[in-house]
Every structure is written in C-alpha cells, then in structure tokens.
C-alpha positions in Angstrom: 89.5 130.0 38.1 89.7 132.5 40.9 86.3 131.5 42.1 87.4 127.8 42.1 90.5 128.7 44.0 88.4 130.6 46.5 86.1 127.6 47.0 89.1 125.4 47.4 90.6 127.9 49.9 87.3 128.0 51.9 87.2 124.2 51.9 90.8 123.9 53.0 90.3 126.5 55.7 87.2 124.6 56.9 89.0 121.3 56.8 91.9 122.8 58.8 89.4 124.3 61.2 87.6 121.0 61.6 90.9 119.2 62.1 91.9 121.7 64.7 88.6 121.4 66.4 88.9 117.6 66.3 92.3 117.8 67.8 91.0 120.1 70.6 88.2 117.6 71.2 90.7 114.8 71.5 92.9 116.8 73.9 89.9 117.7 76.0 89.0 114.0 76.3 92.6 113.3 77.1 92.2 114.7 80.6 91.1 112.0 83.1 89.4 112.6 86.4 89.6 109.7 88.8 86.9 109.4 91.5 88.8 107.9 94.4 86.8 106.6 97.4 88.0 105.1 100.7 86.7 104.4 104.2 88.7 106.5 106.6 88.5 110.2 107.4 90.6 112.8 105.6 92.8 113.1 108.7 93.9 109.5 108.4 97.5 108.6 107.7 96.5 106.9 104.4 94.7 110.0 103.1 97.2 112.6 104.1 100.5 110.8 103.7 99.9 108.5 100.7 96.7 109.0 98.8 96.8 112.8 98.4 100.6 112.9 97.6 100.1 110.1 95.1 97.4 112.0 93.3 99.6 115.1 93.3 102.4 113.1 91.8 100.4 111.7 88.9 98.9 115.1 88.3 102.3 116.7 88.1 103.7 113.9 86.0 100.8 114.2 83.5 101.0 118.0 83.3 97.6 118.2 84.9 96.0 115.7 82.6 95.2 113.2 85.4 93.2 114.6 88.3 91.8 113.0 91.4 88.5 113.6 93.2 89.1 112.0 96.6 86.1 111.0 98.7 87.1 109.9 102.2 84.7 108.3 104.8 82.6 106.7 102.1 81.3 110.1 101.0 79.9 108.7 97.8 77.8 106.3 99.7 77.9 102.6 100.5 79.7 100.6 103.1 83.4 99.7 103.3 82.5 96.1 102.5 81.2 97.3 99.1 84.3 99.1 97.9 85.6 96.2 95.9 82.2 95.9 94.1 81.9 99.7 93.6 85.2 99.9 91.7 84.7 96.7 89.8 81.4 97.9 88.5 82.7 101.4 87.7 80.6 103.4 90.2 84.0 104.8 91.2 87.4 104.7 89.4 89.7 103.9 92.3 89.3 102.6 95.9 91.5 102.0 98.9 90.1 99.1 100.8 90.8 96.1 103.0 90.6 92.8 101.2 89.1 91.2 104.2 86.1 93.6 104.1 84.9 91.5 101.1 84.9 87.9 102.4 85.3 85.3 99.7 86.3 87.9 97.0 90.0 87.4 97.4 90.3 83.8 98.7 94.0 83.2 98.0 95.0 86.5 99.6 93.4 85.3 102.8 96.6 83.3 103.3 98.3 86.6 104.1 96.1 87.1 107.1 96.7 83.6 108.6 98.0 84.0 112.2 101.7 84.6 112.8 102.5 84.5 109.1 104.1 87.8 108.4 106.7 90.1 110.1 105.4 93.1 112.0 105.8 96.5 110.4 104.9 97.9 107.0 107.8 97.9 104.5 109.2 94.4 104.5 105.8 92.8 104.9 104.4 94.9 102.0 107.2 93.7 99.7 106.1 90.1 100.6 102.4 90.9 100.0 103.0 92.5 96.6 105.2 89.6 95.4 102.6 87.1 96.6 99.7 89.1 95.0 101.6 89.1 91.7 102.2 85.3 91.8 100.3 82.9 93.9 97.3 85.2 94.4 97.2 86.8 91.0 93.9 85.2 90.1 92.2 87.1 92.9 92.7 90.4 91.1 91.8 89.5 87.5 88.8 91.9 87.6 90.9 94.9 88.6 93.8 97.1 87.7 95.8 96.6 90.9 97.7 99.7 92.0 98.9 98.5 95.3 98.6 95.6 97.8 100.3 95.8 101.1 100.3 94.9 104.9 99.0 97.2 107.6 101.8 96.1 109.9 100.0 93.7 112.1 97.5 93.8 114.9 98.0 95.0 118.5 95.4 94.2 121.2 94.1 97.5 122.6 91.8 97.2 125.6 89.9 99.6 127.8 90.2 98.4 131.5 91.9 95.0 131.5 95.5 94.6 130.6 96.4 91.5 128.6 99.6 89.7 129.5 98.7 86.1 128.6 95.9 83.9 127.2 94.1 83.8 130.5 93.6 87.6 130.4 91.9 87.2 127.0 89.0 85.1 128.4 85.7 86.8 128.0 87.0 89.9 126.3 84.9 91.3 123.4 87.4 92.4 120.8 86.7 94.2 117.5 88.0 92.2 114.5 88.6 93.7 111.1 88.6 90.4 109.0 87.2 86.9 109.1 90.7 85.5 109.9 91.1 88.1 112.7 87.8 86.9 114.2 89.0 83.3 114.1 92.3 84.2 115.7 90.6 86.0 118.6 88.4 82.9 119.1 91.4 80.7 119.3 92.9 83.1 121.9 89.9 82.8 124.2 88.3 86.2 123.2 84.9 86.9 121.6 85.3 88.7 118.2 83.0 91.5 117.2 82.9 92.7 113.6 82.3 96.4 112.8 83.6 99.2 110.5 86.4 101.5 111.8 84.0 104.4 112.2 82.1 102.6 115.0 85.0 101.5 117.1 85.3 104.6 119.4 81.5 104.8 120.1 81.1 101.1 120.9 84.2 101.2 123.2 83.0 104.3 125.1 79.6 102.6 125.6 81.1 99.4 126.9 79.7 97.3 124.0 83.2 95.9 123.4 86.3 95.7 125.6 88.9 96.4 122.9 90.1 96.1 119.4 92.7 94.2 117.4 94.2 96.9 115.3 97.5 98.2 114.0 99.1 101.2 115.8 98.6 103.3 112.7 94.8 103.5 113.1 94.9 104.5 116.7 94.5 108.3 116.2 91.9 108.3 113.4 89.7 105.7 115.2 90.3 107.5 118.6 91.7 104.3 120.2 94.1 106.6 122.1 91.1 108.1 123.9 89.1 104.9 124.5 91.7 102.2 125.3 94.6 102.4 127.8 96.3 99.0 127.6 98.1 98.0 124.4 99.4 94.4 124.1 101.7 93.5 121.2 103.2 90.1 120.5 106.0 91.3 118.2 108.3 94.3 118.6 107.8 96.5 115.6 111.4 97.7 115.8 113.4 94.6 116.8 117.0 95.4 117.7 118.2 91.9 116.7 117.3 88.5 115.4 115.3 86.3 115.6 112.1 88.3 115.0 108.6 87.3 116.0 105.8 87.2 113.6 102.8 89.5 114.1 99.3 88.3 115.2 97.5 88.8 111.9 97.5 91.5 109.3 94.8 93.4 107.4 95.7 93.3 103.8 95.0 96.6 102.2 94.8 97.4 98.5 94.3 100.2 96.0 92.2 98.9 93.1 91.3 100.6 89.9 88.4 99.9 87.5 90.0 98.0 84.6 87.9 99.8 82.0 88.8 103.2 83.3 92.5 102.2 82.9 92.0 100.7 79.5 90.3 103.9 78.2 93.2 106.1 79.2 95.7 107.2 76.6 98.8 105.0 76.6 101.1 107.8 78.0 98.7 108.3 80.9 98.6 104.5 81.5 102.4 104.6 81.7 102.3 107.3 84.4 99.8 105.2 86.4 102.1 102.2 86.1 105.2 104.2 87.0 103.7 105.5 90.3 101.9 102.3 91.2 102.6 98.6 91.7 105.4 97.6 94.0 106.4 101.3 94.2 103.1 102.4 95.7 102.9 99.2 97.9 106.2 100.0 99.5 105.3 103.7 99.7 102.3 102.7 101.8 104.5 100.3 103.9 107.0 103.0 104.7 104.3 105.4 105.6 102.8 102.8 108.0 106.2 102.3 109.6 106.5 106.0 110.3 103.0 106.1 111.7 103.5 103.0 113.8 106.8 104.4 115.3 105.2 107.8 116.1 102.0 106.4 117.6 103.7 103.7 119.6 106.3 106.3 120.9 103.4 108.7 121.9 101.7 105.9 123.8 104.8 104.7 125.5 105.5 108.3 126.7 102.0 108.8 128.0 101.6 108.0 131.7 97.9 107.1 131.2 98.8 104.4 128.6 100.2 101.0 129.2 102.3 99.3 126.5 102.9 95.6 127.0 105.1 93.2 125.0 104.2 89.6 125.8 106.9 87.2 127.0 108.3 84.3 125.0 106.0 81.7 126.8 102.9 83.7 125.9 104.0 84.2 122.3 104.6 80.5 121.9 101.2 79.7 123.5 99.4 82.1 121.1 101.2 80.5 118.1 100.3 77.0 119.3 96.6 78.0 120.1 96.1 79.4 116.6 97.9 76.6 114.6 94.6 74.9 114.0 93.4 77.8 111.9 96.4 77.3 109.6 95.8 73.6 109.4 92.1 74.2 108.7 92.8 76.7 105.9 95.4 74.6 104.2 93.1 71.5 104.2 90.2 73.4 102.8 89.0 73.2 99.2 87.0 76.5 99.5 87.3 78.6 96.4 88.4 75.7 94.2 92.2 76.1 94.4 95.1 74.3 95.9 95.4 75.9 99.4 98.5 73.9 100.2 100.3 75.2 97.1 99.3 78.8 97.8 100.4 78.5 101.5 103.7 76.9 100.6 104.3 79.6 98.0 103.7 82.3 100.5 106.0 80.7 103.0 108.8 80.7 100.4 108.4 84.4 99.8 108.3 85.1 103.6 111.5 83.0 104.1 113.2 84.9 101.3 112.6 88.3 102.9 112.7 87.3 106.6 114.6 84.0 107.0 114.9 84.5 110.8 111.1 85.0 111.4 109.9 82.9 114.3 106.6 81.2 113.6 
C-alpha cells in the first residue's frame, strides 16, 4: 500500500511538474516580438514621435509581453516599394509605408491622392482617410491587419533656384514625385515629374538632377530639403485663420500594416491591446504628430532669411485646380481595378464634406 501510494505520489508530482512546465512553455510563447520596418531614418518624425512611443505603449500595456524590433531605413533589406509585399508575406510583422509606393495594390485608396481632394494638415485629413479606408476602400486592405491609415498633410513645392508663384513658373521644372497621382498632377501643372525614394532626394537636388520636390513640410529635415531647396510654394495655408479653406495639392497616404497571421497567432488579450492602441486612435495620433511637425518646420523656414515661403494667390490656386480637373475626370471614368470609381469618389466626397464642409475644391 505504501509503495503504491509512493508510486502515485511520484506520478502526481511528475504530472504537476509537467503541467507547470507546460504552463511555462505557454507563457514563454505568449511573448510576441514584432519586427517593424520602415523607409525613413531613425531621426525622422514618424520614428521618434509615433512609432517608438507606440511600441513603448503596447509594451507597457502588455507588461512586456509585446516587444518591437524597429528597423528604420529599410535595414532588413528591400526597397520602400516592397514594404507592402514584405509584410503581407510575413518577412516582417509590421511596416510603415506609403500606399502609393505600391502602384495598383491599393486602387480605391488612390482616390485620396486625387488633386485638391483633401484639406491640408494632418489630423482632420487623417480622420477622413481612416473613415474612407474602413468603408469605401476596405477591400484594398483585405490581406492585412490595418493598424493605421492617414494623410501626410499635403504637398508643398520645394525648389532650389527658381521661385514658383504661378503655373508659368512651373514650366520645365523637374520635380520629385512620391506617387503616381503626384506625377500626373505635376504634369498637369507644366512640370516634369521624377520618381525616386526619399533617401535619394538630397543627393539628386545637390547634383542638379532635379529642380525640386513635391513634399509635405514634415519630411523637410530628414530628407535635407532645408539644405538643398530655398523656395517653398504652398497652395493652402496649413493653419487657416478663417473659412473657407483651400484643399491641398495632393497627399501621400501613409499606413501601418501588420501581417494578418502574426495578429491571428497572438493571444486574444494581446490582440485587444493592439486594437486599443491602433485603428483610428493611431491614425489620428500620426495626424497630430504631422501637424506639430508641419508647424515647427514651416515656422523655422519662415524665420530663416535664406528661405522663401510663398502662398499662391487665389487666381493661381483656381488655375491649378482647373488644370488638374482632367485627372479627376479620368480616374472617375476608369474601370481599372474592376470597381465602381464613381461610387468610391462620391463616397469620399461625402466624408470630406462631413469633416470640412467649407473646403474649396
């Protein structure tokens, strides 16, 4: 009897030990490390002001069970245009990318980048972008867990030697464009678009390969536009004192995308943390960060005697809107991608009107 009880005790102890080991194993697997890659350097606004703090927030909320390994400047390899593919295939877990870097991958979302469609600035436009991405453009993101989609605030024309006051001044200028729609817009405004990743802008400007760049104020410091361009032409005041408000030239729609399987494999409580700190919350967080950066950079440029900040007059604004109207007409009439472009465009307009009813387009 005693021997039997001993055997049972040994078995029970072993079972308990095995259960404990099993629980330890589960707990070990319960910790998730997210490989997060993006295309700008670690000194960029996105990296310092949003991506790192977001990673810190989810780490703290999960008691250290969610960790990030952040790889700026494409440190894991590849080109910015490949980021959407890298995260979809699971090479990385999370990316911050521009939708326009992957032409044709997010066809409905291209409506956001149509000329003079959105207000200038980050926060309000990002609310519009998120609502649109969750409704009329939802099909674009079916292969991803979408953590954020937002506006970069809209493009300003930064040039080296020639100041741009009107459409005539645009003739013959070679201007860097970030997206397909930005390229088409520049063509409609008499300029020659040149596509290249952000990392090449400063070098090509300094060598005279291009004459300027269409870019938001926020990217001026990390791409060294403040050292290579000295005239900055904007069509819409980023901080309007009254109404009505002009629309911005075009935006680059940015997104934080997560591999869907990575998200699915996470414990439910960790999924809840990702959800709590993402979505519209993260999109607006990016938008507010962009507004702060835009204000700071624009103020620095305005106070620098070597820099020339120009706001185009009403006649030039109206001429630019009219010159680019054909791009909107062409996009709406297209059947590219196999969806109803008119319905998507109308849906976006409804959202824009809801948030900015006095926007001049």
